[in-house]
C-alpha positions as CSV (number, residue, x, y, z in Angstrom):
1,M,26.1,-50.9,-60.7
2,F,28.3,-48.8,-58.9
3,I,27.5,-46.0,-57.4
4,S,30.7,-43.3,-57.0
5,L,31.8,-41.9,-53.7
6,N,31.5,-38.4,-54.6
7,T,27.4,-39.6,-55.0
8,I,27.6,-40.7,-51.5
9,E,29.9,-37.5,-50.0
10,D,26.6,-35.3,-52.3
11,E,24.4,-37.2,-49.9
12,I,25.7,-36.7,-46.9
13,E,26.4,-33.1,-47.1
14,F,22.6,-33.1,-48.2
15,V,21.9,-34.9,-45.1
16,K,24.6,-32.6,-42.9
17,S,22.9,-29.2,-44.4
18,D,21.0,-26.9,-42.1
19,S,17.4,-27.7,-44.1
20,A,17.3,-30.3,-41.0
21,Q,16.8,-27.4,-38.4
22,I,13.9,-25.6,-39.5
23,T,11.2,-26.5,-36.8
24,I,13.9,-26.1,-34.5
25,D,14.4,-22.5,-36.0
26,Y,11.1,-21.9,-35.9
27,I,10.3,-23.1,-32.3
28,V,12.9,-21.1,-31.5
29,G,11.7,-17.8,-32.7
30,I,8.6,-18.1,-31.9
31,G,9.2,-18.2,-28.5
32,I,11.4,-15.3,-28.9
33,F,8.0,-13.1,-29.8
34,L,5.7,-14.5,-27.6
35,L,8.8,-13.6,-24.4
36,A,8.5,-10.1,-26.8
37,V,4.6,-9.5,-26.7
38,F,4.3,-10.7,-23.5
39,F,7.5,-7.8,-22.4
40,V,5.2,-5.3,-24.0
41,F,2.2,-6.4,-22.5
42,Q,3.5,-5.6,-19.0
43,F,5.8,-2.6,-19.9
44,V,2.4,-0.9,-21.6
45,S,0.1,-1.9,-18.5
46,G,2.6,-0.3,-15.9
47,L,2.9,3.0,-17.6
48,F,-0.6,3.3,-16.8
49,I,-0.8,2.3,-13.3
50,P,0.6,6.2,-11.6
51,F,-2.8,7.5,-13.6
52,Q,-5.4,5.2,-11.9
53,S,-5.7,6.2,-8.6
54,G,-5.8,9.6,-7.3
55,S,-5.0,8.6,-3.7
56,D,-1.5,9.1,-4.0
57,K,-1.2,11.9,-2.2
58,A,-4.1,11.1,1.0
59,T,-2.3,7.4,1.5
60,L,1.0,9.7,1.8
61,A,-0.9,12.0,3.9
62,A,-2.5,8.9,5.9
63,D,1.3,7.3,6.8
64,R,2.3,11.0,7.3
65,A,-0.6,12.0,10.2
66,S,-0.5,8.1,11.9
67,T,3.0,8.4,12.7
68,M,2.8,11.9,14.1
69,L,-0.7,10.4,15.9
70,V,1.4,6.9,17.3
71,E,5.2,8.4,17.7
72,R,4.1,12.2,18.9
73,L,0.7,12.9,20.0
74,L,-0.9,9.7,21.6
75,R,2.4,8.1,22.7
76,A,2.6,6.3,26.4
77,D,4.6,8.3,28.5
78,T,5.5,5.1,30.3
79,S,6.6,3.2,26.8
80,G,10.5,4.2,27.7
81,G,11.4,4.6,24.0
82,A,9.5,1.6,22.9
83,L,7.5,1.8,19.5
84,N,3.5,2.1,18.7
85,V,2.4,2.1,22.5
86,I,-0.3,4.5,22.8
87,D,-1.9,6.1,26.1
88,Q,-5.0,4.9,26.5
89,G,-6.5,8.6,28.4
90,K,-4.6,10.7,25.1
91,L,-6.8,8.9,22.5
92,Y,-10.1,9.8,24.2
93,Y,-8.9,12.7,25.0
94,F,-8.3,13.1,21.4
95,N,-11.2,11.4,19.9
96,N,-13.4,13.0,21.9
97,T,-12.3,16.5,22.0
98,R,-9.5,17.2,19.1
99,L,-11.3,15.7,16.9
100,N,-14.2,16.1,17.4
101,Y,-16.3,17.3,14.0
102,S,-18.8,19.5,15.7
103,N,-16.0,22.0,16.8
104,Q,-14.7,23.1,13.8
105,T,-12.3,25.1,15.7
106,D,-10.4,22.0,17.3
107,Y,-10.8,19.8,14.3
108,T,-8.8,22.3,12.3
109,N,-6.3,23.3,14.9
110,T,-5.8,19.1,15.1
111,L,-5.7,18.8,11.4
112,L,-2.8,21.9,11.1
113,E,-0.9,20.2,13.9
114,L,-1.0,17.1,11.4
115,G,-0.1,18.5,8.5
116,L,-3.3,18.5,7.0
117,F,-4.5,21.6,6.3
118,S,-3.1,24.0,4.4
119,D,-3.5,27.0,2.2
120,K,-3.2,24.5,-0.9
121,T,-4.2,21.4,0.4
122,V,-6.9,20.4,2.9
123,F,-7.5,16.6,3.9
124,D,-10.6,15.2,6.1
125,L,-9.2,13.0,8.9
126,N,-10.9,10.1,10.4
127,I,-9.6,8.0,13.1
128,S,-11.0,4.4,14.6
129,V,-9.3,1.8,16.9
130,A,-10.3,-1.9,16.9
131,N,-9.9,-5.0,18.9
132,L,-7.6,-7.6,16.9
133,T,-10.8,-10.2,17.5
134,Y,-13.7,-7.9,16.5
135,P,-11.7,-6.0,13.5
136,N,-14.8,-4.5,12.3
137,T,-15.9,-3.5,15.1
138,P,-14.3,-0.2,16.5
139,M,-13.7,0.8,20.1
140,Y,-12.6,4.4,19.3
141,Q,-13.9,6.5,16.3
142,S,-13.7,10.2,15.5
143,G,-13.7,12.3,12.4
144,P,-16.2,13.5,9.9
145,S,-17.9,10.1,8.3
146,L,-16.6,8.1,5.1
147,P,-17.4,9.5,1.3
148,D,-18.5,7.7,-0.8
149,N,-17.2,8.8,-3.8
150,T,-13.6,10.1,-3.2
151,D,-10.4,8.5,-2.9
152,I,-9.3,7.3,0.5
153,G,-5.8,7.1,1.7
154,Q,-5.6,4.6,4.9
155,T,-3.0,3.2,6.8
156,R,-3.2,1.0,9.3
157,R,-1.1,-0.1,12.4
158,M,-0.7,-2.5,15.4
159,V,-0.8,-0.8,18.6
160,L,-0.2,-1.4,22.3
161,I,-3.2,0.6,24.0
162,V,-2.0,1.4,28.0
163,N,-3.9,2.7,30.7
164,S,-1.4,4.1,32.3
165,S,-3.6,4.3,35.8
166,T,-4.8,0.3,36.4
167,G,-2.1,-1.3,33.9
168,Y,-4.7,-2.3,31.6
169,N,-3.1,-3.1,27.7
170,E,-5.1,-4.4,24.9
171,T,-3.3,-4.5,21.0
172,A,-5.3,-3.1,18.4
173,I,-5.5,-1.8,15.2
174,F,-5.0,1.4,14.4
175,S,-6.4,2.8,11.5
176,V,-6.2,6.4,9.7
177,R,-8.1,7.8,6.8
178,V,-7.5,10.3,5.1
179,W,-9.6,11.8,1.8
């Protein structure tokens, strides 16, 4: 029984053919398909995120108000150019006089100065200052109470409160909420 050389070469060609890579091609194809589906879901969920909340304007307004308050209006004169240093006397005056919600004239003038009151937009403002060890118990709080059914923009900053007459200072969390 002789086997011809052509028959052996035909068998070798059959073994070397592409038909042995069907499982590898299948796995690679399914992997690419799953990656494409994953990226489509990631992209589609990102399309709808900007439309989920209307608090973007409020958050920007809160950030602007906190910057104006901490770096301009409440800044300690003895800070020497240091950022986030607040004078305790200015903070006390601001909370009790300028942001007193019962005196609408002073409250509205303060909102005008902070850029939160104009012909097109009117925001309300609430400020709280809490000690680092007790962040849920505010030392100072002013402005109207927070509403339950509105998007609220909030900015928190870590500040150093300095009493210029006694030299006493403490680190606190300065929270500005706008709606």
